[in-house]
C-alpha positions in Angstrom: 5.0 -10.3 -0.8 2.1 -9.2 -3.1 3.0 -7.4 -6.3 0.3 -5.5 -8.0 -0.2 -2.9 -10.7 -2.8 -0.2 -10.4 -4.1 1.7 -13.3 -5.1 5.3 -12.3 -7.4 7.6 -14.2 -6.6 11.3 -13.3 -8.6 14.5 -13.8 -7.5 16.6 -16.7 -4.3 18.7 -16.1 -3.7 17.0 -12.8 -1.4 14.1 -14.0 1.9 15.6 -12.9 0.7 16.6 -9.5 -0.9 13.2 -8.9 2.3 11.5 -10.3 4.4 13.3 -7.7 2.1 12.5 -4.8 2.0 8.8 -5.7 5.8 8.6 -6.0 6.1 9.6 -2.3 4.1 6.6 -1.0 6.3 3.9 0.5 4.4 1.0 -1.1 5.0 2.4 -4.6 8.0 0.9 -6.5 7.4 2.5 -9.9 5.0 5.0 -11.5 4.7 5.4 -15.2 2.7 8.0 -17.2 0.7 6.4 -19.9 -1.6 7.3 -22.8 -5.1 5.8 -23.1 -8.0 5.1 -20.8 -5.7 5.3 -17.8 -3.1 8.0 -17.1 -0.7 6.2 -14.7 0.5 2.7 -14.1 1.6 2.1 -10.5 3.6 -0.9 -9.3 2.9 -1.6 -5.7 4.4 -4.1 -3.2 2.5 -5.0 -0.1 2.7 -7.8 2.6 -0.9 -8.8 2.5 -4.2 -8.2 0.7 -5.3 -6.2 3.7 -2.3 -3.9 3.2 -3.1 -3.6 -0.5 -6.7 -2.7 0.3 -5.5 -0.1 2.8 -3.2 1.4 0.2 -5.8 1.6 -2.6 -8.7 2.8 -0.5 -7.1 4.9 2.1 -4.0 6.3 0.4 -4.2 6.2 -3.4 -7.9 7.0 -3.9 -7.7 9.9 -1.5 -5.2 11.8 -3.5 -6.8 14.9 -5.0 -7.2 14.4 -8.7 -7.5 10.6 -8.8 -10.8 9.7 -10.5 -10.7 5.9 -10.8 -8.4 2.9 -10.2 -8.2 -0.7 -11.4 -5.8 -3.0 -9.6 -4.2 -6.2 -11.1 -2.5 -8.6 -8.8 0.6 -10.4 -10.1 0.3 -14.2 -10.2 3.1 -16.7 -10.6 1.6 -20.1 -11.5 3.6 -23.1 -10.5 6.0 -24.3 -13.1 5.8 -21.1 -15.2 9.3 -20.0 -14.1 10.7 -23.2 -15.5 9.6 -22.4 -19.0 11.5 -19.1 -19.2 
């Protein structure tokens, strides 16, 4: 399972509409409205990098009002869990 976080920049006055559209996508686990350079933070779960690519390029970026995205993929280095 690949967990990623996509930052989404939205056109002015479209944030709520885009938020609602993103929430309906099955890959999306959480959506958070934010202040700053990006307007939304989207937590995504996918089974492969190919699925993640498909989600970003063919679903997320095609939503009317989405201007830009930046995706971060979660990494769990070996041994890090043991330090918690």
